[in-house]
C-alpha positions as CSV (number, residue, x, y, z in Angstrom):
1,M,-1.2,30.1,4.3
2,N,-3.9,29.8,7.0
3,S,-5.0,26.6,8.7
4,T,-8.1,26.2,6.5
5,E,-6.0,26.5,3.3
6,I,-3.5,23.9,4.7
7,L,-6.4,21.5,5.4
8,L,-7.8,22.1,2.0
9,A,-4.4,21.3,0.4
10,D,-4.2,18.1,2.5
11,I,-7.7,17.2,1.4
12,E,-6.9,17.8,-2.3
13,A,-3.8,15.6,-2.0
14,F,-5.9,12.9,-0.3
15,L,-8.4,13.0,-3.1
16,L,-5.6,12.6,-5.7
17,R,-4.0,9.7,-3.8
18,T,-7.3,7.8,-3.2
19,G,-9.3,8.8,-6.4
20,M,-12.2,9.7,-4.1
21,K,-14.6,12.4,-5.4
22,A,-15.0,15.6,-3.5
23,A,-18.7,15.0,-2.8
24,D,-18.0,11.4,-1.6
25,F,-15.3,12.7,0.7
26,G,-17.6,15.3,2.2
27,M,-20.3,12.8,2.8
28,A,-18.0,10.2,4.3
29,A,-16.0,12.7,6.5
30,V,-18.6,15.1,7.7
31,R,-22.0,14.1,6.2
32,D,-21.9,17.1,3.9
33,V,-21.6,16.6,0.1
34,A,-20.7,20.2,-0.5
35,F,-18.0,20.4,2.2
36,V,-15.0,20.4,-0.1
37,Y,-16.7,22.8,-2.6
38,R,-17.4,25.3,0.2
39,L,-13.8,25.1,1.4
40,R,-12.6,25.7,-2.2
41,D,-14.8,28.8,-2.2
42,G,-13.1,30.2,0.9
43,R,-15.4,29.1,3.7
44,D,-13.9,28.8,7.1
45,L,-14.5,25.9,9.5
46,R,-14.4,25.0,13.2
47,M,-11.4,23.3,14.7
48,S,-13.6,20.3,15.7
49,T,-14.6,19.8,12.1
50,A,-11.0,20.0,10.9
51,D,-10.1,17.4,13.6
52,R,-12.9,15.1,12.3
53,V,-11.7,15.5,8.7
54,R,-8.1,14.7,9.6
55,E,-9.2,11.7,11.6
56,F,-11.2,10.4,8.7
57,M,-8.3,10.7,6.3
58,R,-6.0,8.9,8.8
59,A,-8.5,6.2,9.4
60,Y,-9.2,5.7,5.7
61,E,-5.6,5.4,4.7
62,S,-4.8,3.0,7.5
63,G,-7.8,0.9,6.5
64,N,-9.8,1.6,9.7
65,V,-12.9,2.9,7.9
66,S,-15.8,0.6,7.0
67,R,-16.4,-0.2,3.3
68,R,-19.6,1.7,3.4
69,R,-18.0,4.8,4.7
70,K,-14.9,4.4,2.4
71,R,-17.2,4.7,-0.6
72,G,-18.9,7.7,0.9
73,A,-22.2,6.1,0.5
74,S,-25.2,7.1,2.6
75,H,-27.7,4.6,3.9
76,R,-29.9,5.3,0.9
77,N,-27.2,4.2,-1.6
78,V,-26.4,0.9,0.0
79,A,-28.3,-2.1,-1.3
80,A,-30.1,-4.2,1.3
């Protein structure tokens, strides 16, 4: 198993634990709604992106992510 596959497995486990949708995760973690879908299709990623994703998951599960970011909402989806 390569590092991208390991990260994807960690993301899939995170999605199951939290109930977060893949698109919401991608938007919240890296501002890309298709991020998880691309990984599932075999796309590779940079180490810096992997680091950002892992940091997002750590922060989310420790409660250190704002509510807006936890929901994966963009500024367009947040009511004023």
